[in-house]
ZAZAKE-794482 format. One record per residue: residue in one letter; x, y, z of N, C-alpha, C in turn. Coordinates in steps of 0.2 Angstrom, whole numbers, plus 5000, padded with zeros to 4 digits. Example, Ala and Ser with C-alpha at 12.3 -4.5 7.8 and 13.67 -1.06 7.14 Angstrom:
> A,5066,4972,5039,5062,4978,5039,5066,4984,5039
> S,5064,4989,5035,5068,4995,5036,5064,5000,5039
This chain:
> M,5058,4909,4862,5051,4909,4864,5045,4911,4862
> D,5042,4906,4859,5034,4909,4854,5029,4911,4860
> Q,5024,4916,4858,5021,4919,4861,5016,4915,4865
> R,5014,4910,4862,5011,4905,4867,5012,4901,4875
> R,5020,4900,4872,5024,4899,4878,5022,4903,4884
> A,5026,4909,4881,5027,4915,4885,5021,4916,4888
> A,5016,4915,4885,5009,4917,4888,5008,4913,4895
> R,5007,4905,4892,5007,4901,4896,5010,4901,4902
> R,5017,4904,4902,5023,4904,4908,5018,4911,4914
> E,5018,4915,4910,5015,4922,4914,5007,4919,4918
> D,5004,4913,4916,5000,4912,4919,5001,4906,4925
> R,5005,4905,4924,5008,4902,4930,5010,4904,4936
> A,5009,4902,4942,5011,4902,4948,5018,4904,4950
> P,5022,4907,4953,5029,4909,4955,5032,4900,4957
> I,5038,4900,4958,5041,4895,4960,5045,4899,4968
> C,5043,4894,4974,5048,4897,4979,5055,4896,4978
> P,5059,4901,4977,5066,4901,4977,5069,4897,4983
> S,5067,4896,4989,5068,4892,4993,5068,4886,4995
> C,5060,4883,4992,5059,4877,4993,5059,4874,4986
> G,5056,4878,4980,5056,4875,4976,5048,4872,4974
> V,5043,4876,4981,5036,4872,4980,5033,4880,4976
> T,5029,4877,4972,5025,4882,4968,5019,4886,4973
> A,5021,4893,4975,5018,4896,4978,5011,4897,4977
> L,5005,4899,4983,4997,4901,4980,4997,4908,4982
> P,4990,4908,4979,4990,4917,4980,4989,4918,4987
> G,4992,4924,4986,4991,4927,4991,4984,4928,4997
> D,4981,4930,4995,4975,4930,4997,4972,4922,5001
> A,4974,4917,4997,4974,4910,5000,4976,4909,5006
> V,4984,4911,5006,4988,4910,5012,4987,4917,5018
> G,4983,4922,5016,4980,4927,5021,4985,4933,5021
> I,4989,4934,5015,4993,4941,5016,4992,4945,5010
> D,4994,4951,5010,4992,4956,5004,4999,4954,4999
> A,4999,4951,4995,5004,4948,4990,5000,4945,4984
> A,5003,4945,4979,4999,4941,4972,5001,4935,4975
> F,5008,4932,4977,5008,4924,4979,5013,4925,4985
> A,5014,4918,4988,5016,4918,4994,5017,4910,4995
> C,5024,4909,4998,5025,4902,5001,5021,4900,5004
> D,5019,4894,5005,5014,4890,5011,5016,4883,5013
> N,5023,4882,5011,5027,4877,5014,5030,4878,5020
> A,5025,4875,5026,5026,4876,5032,5034,4873,5032
> D,5037,4869,5030,5045,4867,5031,5048,4871,5028
> C,5048,4875,5024,5052,4883,5021,5054,4887,5025
> P,5060,4890,5026,5060,4896,5030,5057,4902,5025
> A,5054,4902,5021,5051,4908,5017,5044,4906,5020
> F,5041,4902,5024,5035,4901,5023,5031,4908,5025
> G,5024,4909,5021,5023,4915,5023,5025,4922,5019
> E,5031,4921,5015,5034,4927,5013,5031,4928,5006
> P,5031,4932,5004,5030,4932,4997,5032,4930,4991
> V,5033,4929,4986,5035,4925,4982,5033,4928,4976
> G,5038,4929,4971,5037,4933,4963,5041,4938,4961
> D,5040,4940,4955,5042,4946,4951,5041,4953,4954
> D,5034,4952,4958,5032,4958,4958,5034,4959,4967
> T,5039,4955,4971,5041,4955,4976,5049,4960,4977
> A,5050,4960,4970,5056,4964,4971,5058,4971,4974
> A,5063,4972,4975,5062,4981,4977,5065,4984,4973
């Protein structure tokens, strides 16, 4: 993967692994995380999403 493509991927919001919907910024959802799932039909609704959530 070239550097431009890698940079574009880093700028994108992550995809929720439970429902496949693009996550919203955590501050827009009202949680203290970079991104969170905002799909009310998803079992991970309101949960942090992305690489920074790995423990």
